[in-house]
C-alpha positions in Angstrom: -20.7 14.5 7.3 -21.4 14.8 11.4 -19.0 14.9 14.1 -19.5 11.3 15.0 -18.3 10.4 11.5 -15.9 12.6 11.2 -14.4 11.4 14.2 -14.5 7.6 13.1 -13.3 8.5 9.7 -10.4 9.8 11.3 -9.7 7.2 13.6 -9.9 4.6 10.9 -7.4 7.0 8.9 -4.8 7.0 11.9 -5.1 3.4 12.5 -4.2 2.7 8.5 -1.4 4.8 9.1 0.1 3.1 12.4 -0.3 -0.2 10.8 1.4 0.5 7.8 4.4 2.5 9.9 4.5 -0.2 11.9 4.9 -2.9 9.2 7.2 -0.9 7.7 9.4 -0.2 11.1 8.7 -3.1 13.1 7.4 -1.1 15.9 4.4 0.2 17.0 5.7 2.4 19.6 8.2 4.4 16.5 4.9 4.2 13.9 2.9 5.9 17.1 5.6 8.9 16.8 6.9 9.1 13.1 2.5 8.9 12.4 2.2 12.0 15.3 5.5 13.6 13.6 3.8 13.4 10.1 0.2 14.8 11.3 1.6 17.5 14.5 -0.2 15.7 17.2 2.0 13.9 19.9 2.0 10.1 19.9 0.1 10.4 23.3 -2.6 12.2 21.8 -2.9 10.0 19.1 -3.1 7.1 21.1 -5.5 8.9 23.5 -8.3 9.5 20.3 -7.8 5.8 19.1 -8.4 4.3 22.8 -10.6 6.3 24.7 -14.0 8.0 23.7 -13.6 11.1 25.3 -10.4 11.1 26.9 -9.5 14.0 24.5 -10.9 16.7 22.3 -12.1 16.3 18.8 -9.0 17.1 16.5 -8.8 20.7 15.5 -9.6 21.2 11.6 -5.9 21.7 10.9 -4.8 18.2 12.2 -7.7 16.3 10.6 -6.6 18.1 7.4 -2.6 16.7 7.9 -4.2 13.4 8.9 -6.3 13.5 5.4 -3.4 14.4 3.6 -1.1 11.8 5.0 -3.6 9.3 4.4 -3.7 10.4 0.6 -0.2 10.5 0.3 0.1 7.1 1.3 -2.9 5.8 -0.6 -1.5 7.8 -3.8 1.8 6.0 -3.4 0.2 2.5 -3.2 -1.7 2.8 -5.8 1.6 3.8 -8.0 3.5 1.0 -6.6 0.6 -1.5 -7.8 0.7 0.3 -11.1 4.4 -0.1 -11.4 4.4 -3.8 -10.4 1.7 -4.3 -13.3 3.8 -3.0 -15.7 6.8 -5.0 -14.5 4.5 -8.1 -14.5 3.4 -7.3 -18.2 7.0 -6.9 -19.3 8.2 -10.1 -17.6 4.8 -11.8 -19.1 5.6 -10.5 -22.7 9.1 -11.9 -22.4 8.2 -15.5 -21.1 5.3 -15.2 -24.4 8.1 -14.6 -26.7 10.6 -17.4 -25.5 7.6 -19.9 -25.5 6.7 -18.6 -28.7 10.3 -19.4 -29.6 10.1 -23.3 -28.3 6.8 -23.9 -30.4 7.9 -22.5 -33.3 11.4 -24.7 -33.1 9.6 -27.5 -32.1 7.3 -27.1 -35.3 10.9 -27.1 -37.3 12.2 -29.8 -35.6 9.0 -31.8 -36.3 8.5 -30.7 -39.7 12.4 -32.1 -40.3 11.2 -35.4 -38.2 14.0 -34.6 -35.4 11.4 -34.2 -32.5 10.0 -37.5 -32.6 11.7 -38.8 -29.3 14.3 -40.9 -30.6 
């Protein structure tokens, strides 16, 4: 991966981290501070890195690794949350299907007994 590609990918990851954090805390300013603390940089460095092409130096390797690790951690949390949601939805769907099956069976028994003809 070239330096340009690495820089572009790092910026994309940082933007994602900031947007995710801004939604969580409700403030972009606080999001920049929190992400900066998380990755070991200043919020002003992150702003300059994202905004101006040559205003700051490319991230040192340890900073890049911190950004990568933070991004991966958030992705893993999102995926775990999605899996947990899917399990909850499946459980609810199963419960609803059981209820529906019970209604269908009861309705069939009422029809057999002549009770379900709407009179």
